[in-house]
N, C-alpha and C positions, 0 to 999 in steps of 0.2 A: 872850693874857695867861695867867699861871699859873692864875688862878681858872677861866677857861674850860676849859683843859686838864684841870684837876683835876676839874671837873664832868663832862667827857666820860669821864675815867677811872672815876669813880664809877658813871656810868650803864652803861658797858661791863661793869664787874664785876657790877653788879646784873642785867644781862640774862643773864649766864652762870649766876649762882647762884640766881636767883629760881625757876626750875623745880625745882631740887634742894630748895630750902626748901619749896616747895609739896608736894613728895613727903614731906618730913620731917613737915610738919604733918598730912598725911593719915594717916601712920603713927601719929602720936600720937593722932589721933582714933579710929583703929581700936582702940586700947587695947593692953593687954599680952597679949592672948589669942593666937590662932593667927596673926593678921596679922603680928606681929613675928617669927614663926618662919619665915615665907616670905621668899625673897630679894626685895630691893628692886626688882629689874627685873621680877619677876612682878607685884608690886603696881602698878608703873608701867604695865605692859602692860594690866592690868585697868582702871585709870583711863582710859588712852588708848582702850581699846575701848568703855567705857561712856559716857564723857563727851567724848572727843575731845581734841585737843591744846590746846584753849583752857582746859581745866581747869588746865594747868600755867602758863598765862599770866595767869590771873585775878589782878588786883591789881598787875600789873607797871607800869601807868601811874603809880599812886600811889608805888610803890617808886622808880621812876626819877626822878620829880619830887622826892621827898624827898632822894634821894641826890645829885642834881645840885646842889641848893641847899647841902646839908651839905658836900659835897666842894669845891664852889667856894669857900665861905667858909673852910673849913679850910685849903685850899692857899693862898689869897690871904693869909690871916692869917699863916700860917707863913712865906710869902715876905716879907711886910712886916716881921715880927719878925727874920728872919735878915738882912735888908738893913741893919738898924740896928746 
């Protein structure tokens, strides 16, 4: 059904963007000092070296759960309204 496919689409998008959002949050936490003047991939390498790849995946379960519910309802509602 459209709701299930919408949920899968939302989860897929979250799995791609969540590591990038994690990096963005870390950059905000570092502040406006020297951290923001360094390239993002350098900061990502430092995080990877210090904490491992799991640092980028932390919180992904909650993000995927939220996105699956939200996207399923949104797509199913849109499909229902468009069919009328």
